C-alpha positions in Angstrom: -18.5 21.6 42.6 -18.2 23.6 45.8 -16.6 27.0 45.7 -16.1 27.3 49.4 -12.9 26.6 51.3 -13.1 23.2 53.1 -10.4 22.8 55.8 -9.6 19.3 56.8 -8.8 20.3 60.3 -12.2 21.9 60.8 -14.2 18.8 59.7 -15.4 15.9 61.7 -14.4 12.4 60.6 -17.9 11.6 59.4 -18.0 14.8 57.4 -14.8 13.9 55.6 -16.2 10.4 55.0 -19.3 11.9 53.4 -17.3 14.3 51.3 -15.2 11.5 49.9 -18.3 9.4 49.1 -19.8 12.4 47.4 -16.9 12.4 44.9 -14.4 14.8 46.5 -11.2 12.9 46.0 -8.6 15.7 46.1 -6.5 17.2 48.9 -4.3 20.3 48.7 -1.3 20.2 51.1 0.7 23.4 51.6 4.4 23.1 52.7 6.8 25.9 53.7 9.7 26.6 56.1 10.6 28.5 59.2 13.7 30.4 58.2 15.2 33.8 58.0 14.2 36.1 55.1 16.4 39.1 55.8 15.6 42.0 58.2 12.2 42.9 56.8 10.2 39.6 56.4 9.1 37.1 59.1 10.5 33.6 59.5 7.3 32.1 58.3 7.4 33.8 54.8 7.5 30.6 52.8 4.7 29.0 54.9 2.5 32.1 54.7 2.9 32.3 50.9 2.3 28.6 50.3 -0.9 28.5 52.4 -2.2 31.6 50.7 -1.8 30.0 47.3 -3.0 26.6 48.5 -6.3 28.1 49.9 -7.2 29.5 46.5 -6.1 26.4 44.5 -8.3 24.2 46.8 -11.3 26.3 46.1 -10.7 26.4 42.4 -10.3 22.6 42.0 -13.0 21.7 44.6 -10.5 20.1 47.0 -10.1 19.9 50.7 -7.3 21.9 52.2 -5.0 20.0 54.5 -3.2 21.8 57.4 0.0 23.6 56.5 3.2 21.9 57.3 5.3 24.9 58.2 8.7 23.3 58.7 11.0 22.4 55.9 14.6 21.6 55.1 16.4 24.9 55.9 19.9 23.6 56.9 21.5 26.4 54.8 19.9 29.1 57.0 20.8 27.7 60.4 23.3 30.4 61.1 20.4 32.9 61.3 18.5 33.0 64.6 15.0 31.4 64.7 15.4 29.1 61.7 14.0 25.6 62.3 15.2 22.8 60.0 14.1 19.2 59.3 16.6 16.7 57.8 15.8 15.6 54.3 14.8 12.1 55.4 12.6 13.5 58.2 10.7 15.7 55.8 10.4 12.9 53.3 9.0 10.5 55.9 6.6 13.1 57.4 5.2 14.0 53.9 5.0 10.4 53.0 3.0 9.6 56.2 0.6 12.5 55.7 0.0 11.6 52.1 -0.4 7.8 52.8 -2.9 8.6 55.5 -5.0 10.7 53.2 -4.8 8.0 50.4 -5.9 5.3 52.8 -9.1 7.2 53.4 -9.9 7.4 49.7 -8.3 10.6 48.5 -6.9 9.8 45.0 -5.2 13.1 44.2 -2.9 15.1 46.5 -1.5 18.4 45.3 1.4 19.7 47.4 1.8 23.4 47.1 5.4 24.2 48.2 6.8 27.6 49.2 10.5 26.6 49.8 12.9 25.3 47.2 15.1 23.2 49.5 12.0 21.1 50.2 11.8 19.9 46.6 14.1 16.8 46.8 12.3 15.4 49.9 8.8 16.2 48.4 9.7 14.5 45.1 11.0 11.4 46.8 7.9 11.2 49.0 5.5 11.7 46.1 7.1 8.8 44.2 7.0 6.5 47.2 3.3 7.3 48.0 2.4 6.8 44.3 4.1 3.4 44.3 2.6 2.3 47.6 -0.9 3.6 47.3 -1.6 4.5 43.6 -2.5 8.0 44.6 -1.5 10.9 42.2 0.8 13.1 44.2 2.0 16.3 42.5 4.5 18.9 43.8 4.3 22.5 42.8 6.8 25.1 44.0 4.4 27.9 43.3 6.8 30.6 42.1 8.0 28.6 39.0 4.6 29.0 37.4 5.2 32.8 37.0 8.2 32.6 34.7 6.3 33.6 31.6 4.4 36.7 32.9 6.0 37.9 36.1 6.8 41.3 34.6 3.1 42.1 34.3 2.8 41.6 38.1 5.8 43.7 39.1 5.4 46.4 36.5 9.1 47.0 35.9 12.1 45.4 34.2 13.9 42.8 36.3 15.1 39.2 35.9 13.0 36.4 37.0 15.7 35.5 39.6 15.4 39.0 41.0 11.6 38.8 41.1 11.4 35.6 43.2 14.6 36.3 45.1 14.9 35.2 48.7 13.2 38.0 50.6 12.7 39.9 47.3 9.8 41.7 45.8 7.5 38.7 45.1 7.7 37.2 48.6 7.5 40.6 50.2 4.3 41.5 48.2 2.6 38.2 49.1 3.3 38.5 52.8 2.2 42.2 52.8 -1.1 41.1 51.3 -1.6 38.2 53.7 0.0 39.5 57.0 0.7 43.2 56.6 1.9 43.8 60.2 4.7 41.2 59.7 6.5 43.1 57.0 8.9 46.1 57.6 10.1 47.3 54.3 11.9 50.2 56.0 14.4 47.6 57.3 15.0 45.9 54.0 18.4 45.6 52.4 18.9 45.7 48.7 21.3 43.2 47.1 22.2 41.8 43.7 21.6 38.2 42.6 25.0 38.0 40.9 26.6 35.8 43.6 23.4 33.7 43.8 23.5 33.0 40.1 27.2 32.1 40.3 27.0 29.8 43.3 23.7 28.2 42.5 24.3 27.5 38.8 23.2 24.0 37.9 26.3 23.2 35.9 28.5 23.2 39.0 26.6 22.3 42.2 27.9 23.9 45.4 25.9 23.5 48.7 26.0 27.2 49.6 24.8 28.5 53.0 22.6 31.6 53.0 25.3 33.9 54.5 27.5 33.1 51.5 24.9 34.4 49.2 24.0 37.5 51.2 25.3 38.7 54.6 21.8 40.1 55.5 20.1 36.8 54.5 18.1 38.3 51.6 18.8 39.7 48.2 16.9 41.5 45.4 14.9 44.7 45.9 11.7 44.3 47.9 10.9 48.0 48.1 8.4 48.0 45.2 6.2 45.4 46.9 2.6 46.4 47.6 -0.4 44.5 49.0 -2.1 44.9 45.5 0.9 43.2 43.8 0.8 40.4 46.4 -2.9 39.8 45.8 -2.5 39.8 42.1 0.4 37.4 42.4 -1.5 34.9 44.6 -4.5 34.9 42.3 -2.4 34.5 39.2 -0.5 31.6 40.6 -3.7 30.0 41.8 -5.2 30.3 38.3 -2.1 28.9 36.6 -1.7 26.0 39.0 -5.4 25.0 39.1 -5.5 24.9 35.3 -2.3 22.9 35.1 -3.3 20.4 37.7 -6.7 19.7 36.1 -5.0 19.2 32.7 -2.6 16.7 34.3 -5.4 14.9 36.1 -7.4 14.5 33.0 -4.4 13.3 31.0 -3.5 10.7 33.7 -7.1 9.5 33.8 -7.0 8.9 30.0 -3.7 7.1 30.1 -4.8 4.9 33.0 -7.9 3.8 30.9 -5.7 3.1 27.9 -3.0 1.2 29.9 -2.7 -2.5 28.7 -3.8 -5.1 31.3 -1.2 -7.5 32.5 -1.9 -11.1 31.6 -3.3 -13.4 34.3 -0.3 -15.7 34.8 -2.5 -18.2 36.6 -4.3 -19.0 33.3 -1.1 -19.5 31.3 -0.2 -23.1 31.1 3.4 -24.2 31.0 
């Protein structure tokens, strides 16, 4: 299995054809958003993080990396300048078209590495539609969820998981510092509690909050402890966890597909 990064956009069509025939049947697709992340982080934070993780996952599982889809569903951030948002159905259809195109050429597994939580409903819907239409295995991983068990080792201090992966918080700041250091300005960062976020985004009572209702600056949490080293460790840890999990899921699905009972041939059943 190759341990080099293979970018779909950098390959010719016959090179892709040859790779598929050689047994490479997996594509990793990063998705993010263009939306505000407070005063200290760039609009492309979610996209930068998703692509950084996706690159490493692709190498670990021997997959081809599809180009990043930087735009997502960011309607709740539209009162902050620079945010670009796709409607839910637009994002669902775009992701569906991308994945269906890849499946048509022979890719059997498509791993979406997502960096923006509001994308999840559209990505889940597209994954199910593509699975139904093409038989491809499409998985969706919002990368930060994988860190729930050991995030404290990465940050090196006591904080809740919500504070760790807060919007514009320490995790995102560390990842972007490690990937695009000139784009982060921690001296401009505001520090805010997640209390209002936890209240308004509790799953027992759903309220479609806008970003400014959660924080007037657009971000919350405390990004100040973020360092490039923390960001690098976070990216590598996430890539390890997701790669392991994906390969377990693929093996399990392969076993279940072999064990699945065959439907009877109705043409041979006499009335």
